[in-house]
C-alpha positions in Angstrom: 14.7 13.2 -8.5 11.1 11.8 -10.2 12.9 11.0 -13.3 15.6 8.5 -11.2 13.1 6.8 -9.5 11.1 5.9 -12.9 14.3 4.9 -14.4 14.6 2.5 -11.5 11.9 0.8 -11.7 11.4 0.4 -15.2 15.1 -1.1 -15.1 13.5 -3.2 -12.1 10.6 -4.2 -14.0 11.4 -7.8 -15.5 12.9 -8.8 -11.9 9.9 -7.4 -10.1 7.3 -8.9 -12.6 9.3 -12.3 -12.0 8.9 -12.0 -8.2 5.3 -11.7 -7.9 4.5 -14.8 -10.2 3.8 -16.9 -7.1 0.9 -14.1 -5.7 -0.5 -13.5 -8.6 -1.3 -17.3 -9.2 -1.7 -18.5 -5.4 -5.1 -18.4 -4.1 -3.4 -19.4 -0.8 -1.0 -16.1 -1.0 -3.9 -14.0 -1.9 -6.4 -14.7 0.3 -5.2 -12.0 3.1 -5.1 -9.3 0.8 -8.8 -10.1 -0.5 -9.8 -9.9 3.5 -8.5 -6.7 3.9 -9.8 -5.2 0.7 -13.3 -6.5 1.1 -13.0 -5.3 4.9 -12.0 -1.6 4.4 -13.9 -1.3 0.6 -17.4 -3.4 1.2 -18.8 -5.6 -1.7 -20.5 -3.2 -3.8 -20.0 -2.4 -7.4 -16.9 0.0 -6.9 -14.8 1.5 -10.3 -11.2 1.7 -8.2 -7.9 3.4 -8.8 -5.3 1.2 -7.7 -2.3 4.0 -7.9 1.2 2.7 -8.9 -0.3 -0.5 -10.1 3.5 -1.7 -11.3 3.0 -5.3 -12.8 -0.7 -5.2 -12.0 -0.7 -7.0 -8.1 -3.2 -5.1 -6.5 -5.6 -4.6 -9.6 -5.6 -8.2 -10.6 -7.0 -9.0 -6.7 -9.5 -6.4 -6.8 -10.8 -7.5 -10.1 -11.4 -10.9 -8.7 -13.2 -10.0 -6.3 -16.0 -8.2 -8.6 -14.5 -4.4 -8.8 -14.1 -2.5 -11.7 -10.8 -1.6 -11.6 -8.3 0.9 -13.7 -4.8 0.7 -13.2 -1.9 3.5 -13.4 1.8 3.7 -12.9 3.9 5.9 -14.8 6.4 3.2 -15.9 6.3 1.7 -19.0 7.9 -1.3 -18.6 6.1 -2.1 -15.7 2.6 -1.5 -17.8 3.9 -3.8 -20.4 4.0 -6.8 -17.9 0.7 -5.8 -16.1 -0.9 -6.0 -19.5 0.7 -9.0 -19.8 -0.4 -10.7 -16.8 -3.8 -9.0 -17.3 -4.0 -11.5 -20.1 -2.3 -14.6 -19.0 -5.0 -13.9 -16.2 -7.6 -13.6 -18.5 -9.3 -10.3 -16.1 -10.7 -7.3 -17.6 -8.8 -4.8 -15.8 -8.0 -1.1 -17.6 -4.3 -0.2 -17.5 -3.2 3.5 -18.5 0.0 5.1 -18.2 0.1 8.2 -15.5 2.0 10.1 -12.9 0.5 9.5 -9.4 0.8 13.2 -8.8 -1.1 14.3 -12.1 -3.5 11.7 -12.6 -4.6 11.6 -16.7 -8.3 11.4 -15.1 -11.2 13.5 -14.7 -12.9 15.0 -11.6 -14.8 12.5 -9.3 -14.2 9.7 -11.8 -13.6 6.6 -9.2 -15.4 5.4 -6.5 -11.9 4.6 -4.2 -8.2 5.1 -4.5 -5.9 2.3 -3.7 -2.5 2.3 -3.4 0.1 -0.4 -1.7 3.6 0.0 -1.5 3.5 3.6 -3.7 3.2 6.9 -1.5 6.7 6.2 0.4 8.0 6.6 -3.3 6.4 10.0 -4.9 8.5 13.2 -4.6 6.0 14.6 -3.0 2.7 13.2 -1.0 1.1 16.0 -0.1 0.4 16.7 -4.0 -0.5 13.0 -4.5 -2.8 12.9 -1.6 -4.5 15.7 -3.2 -4.4 14.3 -7.1 -6.1 11.2 -5.3 -8.9 13.1 -3.9 -9.7 15.1 -7.1 -10.4 12.3 -8.4 -12.7 10.4 -5.9 -16.2 10.8 -6.1 -17.7 12.2 -3.2 -18.3 9.4 -0.2 -15.1 7.8 -1.9 -12.2 6.3 -0.3 -8.4 6.8 -0.1 -6.6 3.4 0.5 -2.6 3.5 1.4 -1.0 0.1 2.7 2.7 1.1 3.0 5.1 0.6 5.7 8.3 1.7 7.6 10.7 0.7 5.4 13.9 3.2 6.3 13.0 1.0 9.9 13.8 -2.5 8.2 17.4 -2.0 8.8 18.0 0.2 12.1 19.4 -2.8 14.2 23.0 -4.8 13.7 20.9 -7.7 13.2 18.2 -6.4 10.8 20.9 -5.3 8.5 23.0 -8.4 8.7 19.9 -10.4 8.1 19.1 -8.1 5.0 22.4 -8.6 2.8 22.0 -12.5 3.9 18.2 -12.0 2.1 19.2 -10.7 -0.8 21.9 -13.5 -1.1 19.2 -16.1 -0.8 17.3 -14.8 -3.1 19.5 -14.3 -5.8 20.7 -18.4 -5.4 17.0 -19.8 -4.8 15.0 -17.5 -7.2 17.7 -16.6 -9.6 16.5 -12.9 -10.2 19.1 -10.5 -8.8 17.4 -8.7 -5.9 19.9 -5.9 -5.9 18.0 -4.0 -9.1 15.5 -3.3 -6.4 17.7 -1.7 -3.8 17.2 1.7 -3.8 20.6 3.7 -4.0 22.4 6.2 -1.8 21.2 9.0 -3.4 18.0 8.1 -3.8 17.2 7.3 -0.3 18.7 10.6 1.1 16.2 12.6 -1.0 12.7 10.0 -0.1 10.3 11.8 2.0 9.7 8.8 4.2 13.0 8.5 5.8 13.2 9.4 9.6 9.0 10.0 9.2 6.8 8.5 11.6 4.2 6.7 9.9 1.2 6.0 9.6 0.8 9.7 11.7 2.4 11.2 9.0 0.1 10.0 6.4 -3.1 11.0 9.1 -1.7 14.4 9.0 -1.6 14.6 5.3 -5.2 13.0 5.1 -6.6 15.2 7.8 -4.9 18.7 6.1 -6.5 17.9 2.6 -9.8 17.0 4.7 -10.8 13.9 4.9 -13.0 12.0 7.3 -13.8 8.7 9.1 -10.0 8.3 9.2 -9.3 4.4 9.8 -5.7 2.8 10.8 -4.2 -1.0 11.3 -1.1 -0.5 12.1 -0.2 -4.0 11.7 -1.2 -5.7 8.4 -0.2 -9.4 8.8 -0.5 -11.0 5.1 2.2 -12.9 5.7 1.6 -16.7 4.7 4.7 -17.8 4.6 7.3 -21.5 4.5 10.4 -21.2 6.6 12.8 -20.3 3.7 10.2 -17.3 2.7 10.7 -16.2 7.0 15.0 -16.2 6.1 14.5 -13.9 3.4 11.5 -11.6 4.3 11.5 -12.1 8.4 13.4 -9.0 9.2 10.8 -6.6 7.6 8.6 -4.9 9.7 4.6 -4.8 8.8 2.9 -2.9 6.6 0.2 -0.4 7.9 -3.2 0.7 6.2 -4.6 4.0 6.9 -7.9 5.3 5.0 -10.2 8.5 4.5 -13.0 9.2 3.2 -14.0 12.2 1.0 -16.1 14.6 2.3 
């Protein structure tokens, strides 16, 4: 399962990197995300780990806010894009290859662990959170941003909208969005299918002894044109959940 997921994201690395270029270079698009990160993390000079960094989207926003940032991902192609983007943006982010469930870092190495749109795709969410806790300093925070992606196409309207959005993306962005779609076999193996979130995430954090658990059930960061709404409006809003290592 893990090998299949890695192959999927490596195969999609180029298309995914192309899809996030607007966010990398648009302060208007990044502003709401930066506001959320500042709200949850504060403004101290923290050393942060961005798990599942992909092409570096979140890592770069955090670095622009003044944090020291390390990004980790298990796809070499994603990391190659992250390093290239880092050079273009002129930032000082450190990138390293590693598995979210078996991180290549020492105990208590970071002040916070951030993951955006990552936990849904790991093979063992409990093991991942246990590992994120290991690399956190006491008093450090884990911040999970994710969504009920399996609920995005539960009605006929959303199913039709989803299919049309893929076609519009193909035409207007000249990239293949179908490579970003998990096949039925991969989807069957995902732990999050049929799971109520962020309720399940809260249980994971509590079982690992995290305290001061904080939840934003709807994270609205969309600054969309009408065309972007037509392509993405069927998607449910993300949620944010954070906890502090006792």
